[in-house]
Every structure is written in structure tokens, then in C-alpha cells.
Backbone as a chain_set.jsonl record, in Angstrom:
{"seq": "MFWIKDTLWINEKEMNYNSVDDACYWITSDKKGRIIFSYKFGSIVVYENDKFTIYNESNSEMPYQGFYGIAGDDNGVIWAGTFGQGILKFSNGKWEPIRSKNSELSDDMIFNIYIDRKRNKWFSTYRGGISVFNEDKIIF", "coords": {"N": [[13.618, -17.347, -1.465], [17.049, -18.274, -1.609], [20.322, -17.561, -0.743], [23.837, -17.657, -1.599], [26.673, -17.436, 0.517], [29.788, -17.608, 0.425], [30.424, -20.898, 1.105], [27.861, -21.591, 1.665], [24.472, -22.267, 1.832], [22.019, -19.921, 2.509], [18.59, -19.368, 3.202], [16.728, -16.658, 2.352], [14.348, -16.093, 4.115], [15.632, -16.261, 6.403], [17.328, -14.246, 7.125], [18.219, -11.007, 8.001], [16.264, -9.46, 6.447], [13.368, -8.536, 4.663], [11.565, -9.408, 1.914], [9.242, -7.831, 0.137], [7.255, -9.738, -1.235], [6.979, -12.856, -2.257], [7.759, -13.237, -4.783], [10.234, -13.202, -6.964], [11.01, -11.704, -9.865], [13.32, -11.269, -11.663], [16.845, -11.192, -11.818], [19.864, -9.578, -11.463], [23.188, -8.572, -12.319], [25.576, -5.765, -11.656], [28.352, -3.755, -12.791], [29.472, -2.299, -10.921], [29.151, -4.356, -9.099], [26.917, -4.832, -7.784], [24.028, -6.845, -6.615], [21.0, -7.281, -8.253], [17.548, -7.467, -7.697], [14.27, -7.758, -9.195], [10.962, -7.606, -8.023], [7.689, -9.12, -8.402], [5.349, -7.508, -7.206], [6.029, -5.058, -6.259], [8.554, -4.169, -5.328], [12.033, -3.194, -6.004], [15.108, -4.458, -5.099], [18.355, -4.338, -3.752], [21.577, -5.6, -3.49], [24.564, -5.082, -1.839], [27.874, -4.622, -0.554], [27.26, -6.672, 1.357], [24.64, -5.67, 2.448], [21.176, -5.403, 2.312], [19.306, -3.191, 0.323], [16.092, -1.627, 0.072], [13.906, -0.762, -2.142], [10.773, 0.722, -2.572], [7.397, 2.074, -2.859], [6.657, 2.801, -0.267], [8.982, 3.675, 1.137], [10.366, 5.242, -0.748], [10.462, 7.418, -3.717], [9.311, 6.044, -5.772], [7.129, 5.798, -8.261], [5.084, 3.644, -9.125], [4.52, 0.227, -9.128], [5.298, -3.16, -9.11], [6.962, -5.433, -10.967], [9.132, -6.779, -13.881], [11.772, -7.43, -15.976], [15.009, -6.124, -15.105], [17.592, -4.541, -15.264], [21.207, -2.984, -14.664], [23.275, -0.489, -15.444], [26.504, 0.736, -16.454], [26.802, 2.811, -15.513], [25.67, 2.67, -13.067], [22.961, 3.503, -13.185], [19.953, 2.256, -12.54], [17.544, 0.285, -14.573], [14.321, -0.63, -14.658], [11.715, -2.698, -15.755], [8.247, -2.639, -16.307], [4.967, -3.86, -15.355], [3.39, -2.698, -17.452], [3.499, -0.069, -16.911], [5.416, 1.226, -18.27], [9.249, 1.991, -18.322], [11.152, 2.435, -15.623], [13.55, 4.424, -14.612], [16.16, 4.402, -12.263], [18.467, 6.689, -10.602], [20.67, 8.341, -9.209], [19.28, 8.433, -6.448], [16.79, 8.96, -7.949], [13.574, 8.35, -9.092], [12.606, 7.896, -12.534], [10.457, 7.971, -14.873], [9.698, 6.306, -18.01], [7.723, 6.5, -20.56], [5.362, 5.063, -22.988], [3.636, 7.322, -23.763], [5.294, 9.703, -23.178], [7.747, 8.8, -24.938], [9.36, 7.028, -27.395], [8.91, 4.707, -26.988], [7.578, 1.252, -27.332], [5.715, -0.087, -26.262], [4.192, -0.236, -23.166], [4.599, -2.727, -21.718], [6.916, -4.143, -19.738], [9.066, -6.781, -20.456], [11.74, -7.882, -20.615], [15.251, -6.555, -20.235], [17.885, -5.663, -21.535], [21.255, -4.837, -21.821], [23.706, -3.225, -24.042], [27.209, -3.689, -25.355], [27.498, -0.899, -26.346], [26.125, 0.506, -24.71], [23.305, 0.713, -25.251], [20.164, 0.271, -24.469], [18.086, -2.514, -24.769], [14.679, -3.471, -24.85], [12.58, -5.7, -24.363], [8.915, -6.299, -24.944], [5.453, -6.871, -24.766], [3.472, -6.039, -26.666], [4.506, -4.631, -28.502], [6.804, -5.501, -29.562], [10.19, -4.952, -29.871], [12.025, -2.384, -28.466], [14.99, -0.221, -28.905], [16.612, 1.826, -26.927], [19.073, 4.563, -26.487], [20.935, 6.811, -24.761], [20.314, 9.32, -25.946], [18.028, 8.611, -27.784], [14.798, 7.084, -28.346], [15.937, 4.239, -30.395], [14.681, 2.32, -32.186]], "CA": [[14.807, -17.247, -1.928], [18.324, -18.881, -1.057], [21.647, -16.967, -1.145], [24.774, -18.418, -1.388], [27.566, -16.829, 1.08], [30.842, -18.192, 0.833], [29.766, -21.863, 0.204], [26.711, -21.941, 2.823], [23.305, -21.486, 1.252], [21.359, -19.063, 3.412], [17.261, -19.15, 2.95], [16.156, -15.4, 2.406], [13.723, -15.718, 5.52], [16.462, -16.544, 7.991], [18.376, -13.174, 6.985], [17.75, -9.432, 8.561], [15.803, -8.886, 5.331], [11.896, -9.53, 4.355], [11.169, -8.864, 0.675], [7.645, -7.443, 0.157], [6.473, -10.492, -1.83], [8.13, -13.996, -2.723], [7.524, -13.107, -6.391], [11.359, -12.348, -7.652], [11.142, -12.377, -11.278], [14.485, -11.189, -12.079], [18.147, -11.295, -10.691], [21.154, -9.374, -12.34], [24.19, -8.109, -11.373], [25.989, -4.463, -12.713], [29.329, -3.218, -12.98], [29.386, -1.878, -9.545], [29.128, -5.54, -8.354], [25.656, -5.226, -6.663], [23.153, -7.814, -7.126], [19.708, -6.379, -8.347], [16.24, -8.4, -7.734], [12.856, -7.528, -9.203], [10.043, -8.387, -7.304], [6.321, -8.668, -8.863], [4.439, -6.633, -6.496], [6.578, -3.735, -5.846], [10.338, -4.282, -4.9], [13.458, -3.252, -6.064], [16.335, -4.672, -4.018], [19.799, -4.124, -4.712], [22.497, -6.151, -2.602], [25.665, -4.392, -2.03], [28.549, -4.946, 0.733], [26.723, -7.453, 2.299], [23.426, -5.039, 2.833], [19.991, -5.236, 1.021], [18.59, -2.012, 0.579], [14.71, -2.277, -0.546], [12.953, 0.631, -2.611], [9.474, 0.619, -2.914], [6.433, 3.288, -2.695], [6.675, 3.39, 0.821], [10.274, 4.3, 1.245], [11.088, 5.765, -1.795], [9.608, 8.178, -4.622], [8.783, 5.273, -6.667], [5.918, 6.329, -8.861], [4.438, 2.843, -9.295], [4.857, -0.768, -8.599], [5.099, -4.322, -10.276], [8.459, -5.209, -11.969], [9.785, -7.596, -14.705], [12.743, -7.289, -15.915], [15.998, -5.311, -14.646], [19.298, -4.182, -15.381], [22.03, -2.298, -14.098], [24.506, -0.235, -16.583], [28.082, 0.87, -16.165], [27.143, 4.28, -14.504], [25.101, 2.821, -11.891], [21.884, 3.445, -13.229], [19.074, 0.758, -12.623], [16.428, 0.235, -15.507], [13.441, -1.643, -14.296], [10.782, -2.962, -16.713], [7.094, -2.675, -14.999], [3.514, -4.398, -15.905], [1.938, -1.91, -17.928], [3.923, 1.632, -16.605], [6.909, 1.272, -19.059], [10.344, 1.707, -17.638], [11.711, 3.259, -14.293], [15.195, 4.767, -14.572], [16.538, 4.933, -11.227], [19.679, 7.233, -11.081], [21.161, 9.537, -8.01], [18.435, 8.572, -5.888], [15.464, 9.492, -8.421], [12.981, 7.377, -10.153], [12.586, 8.672, -13.663], [9.434, 7.07, -15.534], [9.725, 6.305, -19.435], [6.735, 5.38, -20.804], [4.801, 5.253, -24.453], [3.319, 8.653, -24.011], [6.519, 10.492, -22.994], [8.946, 8.775, -25.429], [9.125, 6.556, -28.398], [8.904, 3.274, -26.403], [6.618, 0.801, -28.516], [4.746, -0.488, -25.521], [4.615, -0.117, -21.857], [4.516, -3.671, -20.614], [8.474, -4.559, -20.324], [9.241, -7.99, -19.818], [13.125, -7.934, -20.321], [15.805, -5.313, -20.423], [19.347, -5.94, -22.017], [22.416, -3.638, -22.058], [24.815, -4.048, -25.084], [28.467, -3.087, -25.21], [27.583, 0.389, -26.867], [25.252, 0.998, -23.817], [22.119, 0.783, -25.83], [19.394, -0.641, -23.645], [17.044, -3.411, -25.672], [13.377, -3.616, -23.911], [11.456, -6.773, -24.848], [7.589, -5.839, -24.501], [4.649, -7.418, -24.401], [2.497, -5.97, -27.495], [5.26, -3.554, -29.568], [8.073, -6.051, -30.219], [11.69, -4.588, -29.131], [12.594, -0.999, -28.405], [16.087, 0.224, -28.487], [17.01, 2.853, -26.443], [20.285, 5.035, -25.783], [20.895, 8.037, -23.796], [19.946, 10.531, -26.897], [16.378, 8.638, -28.299], [14.866, 5.576, -28.685], [16.694, 3.713, -31.76], [13.575, 1.506, -32.972]], "C": [[16.242, -18.117, -1.167], [19.242, -18.05, -1.511], [22.847, -17.574, -0.477], [25.965, -17.398, -0.641], [28.825, -17.485, 1.35], [30.452, -19.765, 0.4], [28.5, -22.51, 1.059], [25.46, -21.179, 1.981], [22.301, -20.884, 2.436], [19.994, -18.89, 2.853], [17.214, -17.538, 3.258], [15.169, -14.983, 3.635], [14.358, -15.989, 6.706], [17.582, -15.202, 7.98], [17.352, -12.033, 7.575], [17.053, -8.742, 7.21], [14.416, -9.949, 4.755], [11.616, -8.965, 2.929], [9.7, -8.754, 0.649], [7.034, -8.625, -0.43], [7.668, -11.813, -2.242], [8.392, -14.114, -4.302], [8.883, -12.763, -7.138], [11.27, -12.907, -8.774], [12.319, -11.811, -11.847], [15.592, -10.735, -11.23], [19.209, -10.852, -11.755], [21.979, -8.877, -11.57], [24.778, -6.723, -12.524], [27.68, -4.885, -12.268], [30.116, -3.102, -11.815], [29.416, -3.354, -8.586], [27.868, -5.804, -7.452], [24.803, -6.247, -7.697], [21.622, -6.95, -7.157], [18.448, -7.301, -8.583], [15.15, -7.361, -8.08], [11.706, -8.201, -8.708], [8.391, -7.754, -7.911], [5.53, -7.685, -8.48], [5.222, -5.397, -5.587], [7.98, -3.398, -5.332], [11.421, -4.151, -5.688], [14.761, -3.441, -4.809], [17.422, -4.87, -4.36], [20.539, -4.776, -3.148], [23.977, -5.611, -2.939], [26.341, -4.475, -0.854], [27.954, -5.581, 1.517], [25.457, -7.048, 3.037], [22.577, -5.185, 1.588], [19.521, -4.381, 1.488], [17.114, -2.496, -0.535], [14.102, -0.836, -0.875], [12.158, 0.213, -3.291], [8.562, 1.874, -2.57], [6.444, 3.837, -1.794], [7.93, 3.996, 1.519], [11.006, 5.275, 0.167], [10.083, 6.805, -2.816], [9.211, 7.46, -5.897], [7.377, 5.66, -7.379], [5.039, 5.216, -9.006], [5.052, 1.375, -9.051], [4.634, -1.952, -9.619], [6.107, -4.283, -11.577], [8.531, -6.496, -12.612], [11.064, -7.803, -14.72], [13.769, -6.115, -15.518], [17.355, -5.271, -14.997], [19.798, -3.428, -15.123], [23.05, -1.922, -15.469], [25.64, 0.378, -15.834], [28.048, 2.054, -15.716], [26.136, 4.272, -13.092], [23.857, 2.994, -11.844], [20.871, 2.081, -13.363], [17.875, 0.722, -13.362], [15.5, -0.919, -14.927], [12.073, -1.393, -15.326], [9.326, -3.37, -15.89], [5.879, -3.55, -15.962], [2.557, -3.676, -16.463], [2.937, -0.221, -17.726], [4.907, 1.907, -17.521], [8.119, 1.01, -18.122], [10.258, 2.498, -16.468], [12.828, 2.971, -14.538], [15.397, 5.134, -13.203], [18.394, 5.641, -11.0], [19.775, 7.992, -10.178], [20.189, 9.612, -7.131], [17.095, 9.045, -6.352], [15.073, 8.403, -9.408], [12.376, 8.414, -11.154], [11.713, 7.84, -14.595], [9.675, 7.23, -17.352], [8.888, 5.502, -19.846], [6.416, 6.01, -22.329], [4.342, 6.654, -24.923], [4.247, 9.541, -23.664], [7.785, 10.27, -23.935], [8.756, 8.133, -26.91], [8.834, 4.93, -28.177], [7.83, 2.466, -26.938], [5.629, 0.32, -27.483], [5.24, -0.312, -24.144], [4.616, -1.23, -20.934], [5.986, -4.479, -21.079], [8.644, -5.816, -19.794], [10.89, -8.198, -19.632], [13.837, -6.695, -20.866], [17.446, -5.966, -20.638], [20.331, -4.679, -22.532], [23.645, -4.088, -22.813], [25.996, -3.493, -24.759], [28.468, -1.637, -25.729], [26.695, 0.827, -26.02], [23.881, 1.161, -24.238], [21.352, -0.104, -24.549], [18.075, -1.299, -24.446], [16.051, -3.632, -24.522], [12.503, -4.427, -24.794], [10.013, -6.325, -24.093], [6.466, -6.78, -24.965], [3.661, -7.168, -25.918], [3.222, -5.294, -28.411], [6.366, -4.278, -29.818], [9.343, -5.533, -29.322], [11.571, -3.188, -29.519], [13.936, -0.802, -28.017], [16.4, 1.639, -27.906], [18.715, 3.396, -26.134], [19.699, 6.22, -25.39], [19.952, 9.262, -24.901], [18.401, 10.124, -27.342], [16.346, 7.196, -28.196], [15.246, 5.085, -30.3], [15.375, 3.12, -33.039], [12.551, 1.032, -32.129]], "O": [[16.102, -18.504, -0.007], [19.128, -17.693, -2.684], [22.965, -17.912, 0.701], [26.206, -16.419, -1.348], [28.995, -17.94, 2.481], [30.14, -19.864, -0.787], [28.236, -23.712, 1.087], [25.407, -20.01, 1.598], [21.89, -21.693, 3.268], [20.036, -18.173, 1.853], [17.637, -17.147, 4.346], [15.136, -13.842, 4.094], [13.835, -15.978, 7.82], [18.546, -15.181, 8.744], [16.123, -12.083, 7.623], [17.294, -7.562, 6.954], [14.292, -11.153, 4.531], [11.407, -7.752, 2.967], [9.009, -9.633, 1.164], [5.863, -8.609, -0.05], [8.874, -11.682, -2.454], [9.101, -14.946, -4.869], [8.711, -11.95, -8.046], [11.363, -14.115, -8.989], [12.18, -11.991, -13.057], [15.459, -10.079, -10.197], [19.454, -11.537, -12.748], [21.788, -8.681, -10.37], [24.547, -6.638, -13.73], [28.107, -5.878, -11.679], [31.207, -3.649, -11.655], [29.715, -3.294, -7.393], [27.76, -6.703, -6.617], [24.836, -6.411, -8.916], [21.229, -6.174, -6.285], [18.355, -7.868, -9.671], [15.045, -6.301, -7.463], [11.517, -9.381, -9.005], [7.973, -6.597, -7.923], [4.991, -6.97, -9.325], [4.932, -5.002, -4.457], [8.308, -2.267, -4.974], [11.82, -5.224, -6.141], [15.128, -2.67, -3.923], [17.621, -5.609, -5.325], [20.15, -4.503, -2.012], [24.485, -5.68, -4.058], [25.6, -4.423, 0.128], [28.008, -5.125, 2.66], [25.062, -7.696, 4.005], [22.892, -5.144, 0.399], [19.205, -4.316, 2.677], [17.058, -3.295, -1.47], [13.869, 0.037, -0.039], [12.313, -0.455, -4.313], [9.136, 2.749, -1.922], [6.325, 5.062, -1.782], [7.787, 4.791, 2.447], [12.048, 5.906, 0.345], [8.889, 6.861, -2.521], [8.846, 8.055, -6.911], [6.471, 5.793, -6.556], [3.887, 5.647, -9.05], [6.242, 1.401, -8.737], [3.999, -1.855, -10.67], [6.149, -3.609, -12.607], [8.02, -7.427, -11.989], [11.637, -8.281, -13.74], [13.261, -5.0, -15.635], [18.09, -6.254, -14.902], [19.032, -2.465, -15.178], [23.481, -2.736, -16.286], [25.607, 0.475, -14.607], [29.128, 2.578, -15.443], [25.857, 5.202, -12.334], [23.293, 2.778, -10.771], [21.035, 1.128, -14.126], [16.943, 1.208, -12.722], [15.956, -2.05, -14.759], [11.547, -0.316, -15.61], [9.285, -4.238, -15.018], [6.033, -3.785, -17.161], [1.344, -3.747, -16.265], [2.854, 0.627, -18.614], [5.276, 3.082, -17.506], [8.132, 0.089, -17.305], [9.285, 3.238, -16.32], [13.303, 1.847, -14.694], [14.851, 6.176, -12.84], [19.376, 4.955, -11.285], [18.74, 8.656, -10.118], [19.94, 10.765, -6.78], [16.274, 9.476, -5.542], [15.766, 7.772, -10.207], [11.815, 9.463, -10.837], [12.313, 6.919, -15.149], [9.808, 8.356, -17.832], [8.914, 4.275, -19.751], [6.926, 7.021, -22.811], [4.529, 7.121, -26.047], [3.785, 10.627, -24.012], [8.716, 11.076, -23.949], [7.976, 8.737, -27.645], [8.588, 4.123, -29.073], [6.84, 3.19, -27.044], [4.485, 0.328, -27.935], [6.441, -0.24, -23.882], [4.626, -1.078, -19.713], [6.241, -5.11, -22.105], [8.356, -5.968, -18.607], [11.303, -8.65, -18.564], [13.339, -5.928, -21.69], [17.984, -6.695, -19.804], [20.122, -3.839, -23.408], [24.423, -4.979, -22.471], [25.95, -2.717, -23.805], [29.543, -1.067, -25.544], [26.187, 1.84, -26.503], [23.204, 1.845, -23.47], [21.907, -0.954, -23.852], [17.114, -0.575, -24.705], [16.445, -3.93, -23.394], [11.841, -3.995, -25.738], [9.964, -6.051, -22.893], [6.899, -7.613, -25.761], [3.088, -8.187, -26.304], [2.584, -5.239, -29.462], [7.169, -3.598, -30.457], [9.377, -5.762, -28.113], [11.139, -2.8, -30.604], [14.232, -1.137, -26.87], [16.383, 2.576, -28.705], [19.499, 2.621, -25.586], [18.547, 6.636, -25.521], [19.012, 9.927, -24.466], [17.542, 11.004, -27.328], [17.242, 6.366, -28.044], [14.758, 5.668, -31.268], [15.229, 3.391, -34.231], [11.618, 0.38, -32.597]]}, "num_chains": 1, "name": "protein.A"}
């Protein structure tokens, strides 16, 4: 991966940061100005204030690994879609799994996440179409 700082391209391998793997599936930003990366084989990386923070099973209580889509909401919560383990919600230093067996989520393989102006979270899935979630419930 290459990083742009001021007008200079910087290769990720040249920085004091090593991702767990090279398969970065998704990049997004949030209202706090953070840039958030999801990696296929188990890391969520947050770039904030010129610093990378890596979250994975070895340094946090992340219950599982393997990510596709990712989004950050207005409250600083990170929403991560997984390869069959549903959604991971990261808030206040804690990971909360949201799965089809503990919610109305239509499928546990989440490809993409979009958060709209009304703060609804839209999840595209492999076998379940679209699920829409707000803080109170799954909408459909």
C-alpha cells in the first residue's frame, strides 16, 4: 500500500507500520478524520494523528478475524463486516459481535457497509441481500 503525506507517496513497507497481511479490502474515513482499513486476514487499522493503530486478536479482544467492508459512524464507532461471522461493532475499546443468530441480520457474510444521513447502517451480504440496522433494531 502507498500512503500520501503532503505530496509525497510513501510505501507502507517503508513506514514504521507492518500490516498483518497485504490484502487490504476496504478503506474509509469517518467524521473524526480517521482513516480506517480492513484487512482480509484479521486486522483493523486506524490512522489518526499521523499514527497507525492495529487491532487484531493478538492485541485486543477481537473475537474473530477476516474482514471485508468497514465504516465509521458519527460517534466514532467502527463497524466491520466479516467473512461469515457477521458484524463487529467497535466502541469504547470493546468489540461487540452482531450475528444472524443474535439479531435479525439476514446473513453473516458482510461485503459492504454504508451509513446514511439518518445513521442507518446498510449491510450488503452474500446470501441475504441487504440488511438495514439502526441503534434500535434491524429495519429489514
